[in-house]
C-alpha positions, 0 to 999 in steps of 0.5 A: 422212084426209079424202082417202085412201079417201074415196069417198062423203059417208058416208065423209067424215061418218065421217072428220070425226066421227073428227077431232072431239076430243069424239068421240075422247074419247067413244071412248077413255073407253068403253074399259076399259083395265084390263079389256083388259089382264086379258083378255090377261094376269091379274095386274099384268103389264100397265099401261094405255097412253094412247097416244103415246110409251111411258113407257120411251123417252128422249122421253117426257115425262109432261106431254105425255100426257093420260089420259082414264079409263074412264067410260061415262057421260062417253062418252054425254054427249060423243056427245050433245054432238057430235050423236049421240043414240039417237033410235029407242031401240035402244041405238045412237046415231043420226046427227042430221044429214048424209048418215047422218041417222037411221042408227045410228052404225056403224063397221067394225072391222078386226082381224087373225087373231092369237088375241089380236086376236080377244079384244081385238076382242070386248072392244072391241066390247062396250064400244063397245056399252055407250056406244052405238056399233055396231062391225061386226067385220071380221076379216081373214086373212094380210096382208089387214089390211095391205092394207086399212091401205094402201088407207085404206079402213077406219074403225077398226082394232085394231092392237096397239102398234107398236115404233116407240113403245117403242124410240127413234124411228127413223121420224118419219112415226109422230109427225106427218102428212107427207102425205095418206097418211102416217101412215095414222091421220092 
């Protein structure tokens, strides 16, 4: 959201960055979904998920899904294309303009207390580091993750696929924006 949870120019710069397709693609191509699946369950039991409607729903159409494979080199090229370059040679890309100019791209990464979340968060943080994005771990306890979610004061969040996408759709707000606060990922 460019409204909910935005309190500063720095917040707005990050929100605008997340709205750029090339940045979002850089992030998704920095994630090795096969490695993530194997971190959870060894063997051929989990398949990478491109997002959106699950393939087992009545509403899934293969032509409506674009899957970008794991490719760190492409991620780095896309980050450069959106104006993020490692100008101080510390391994992390820097903002080259705006209120965060010269600073490393640092994104807080909120996740829950379930052991699987910690494993997936550590794996994701390592993968983003390889691409030059610094995720700042923000583990939560109890209902804190939901409270942060509802406040819109988060930058990136690990959330393991809700069942709204694996069963027939029961809540349309999960498919498209209906207000400035719903859904939170909007």
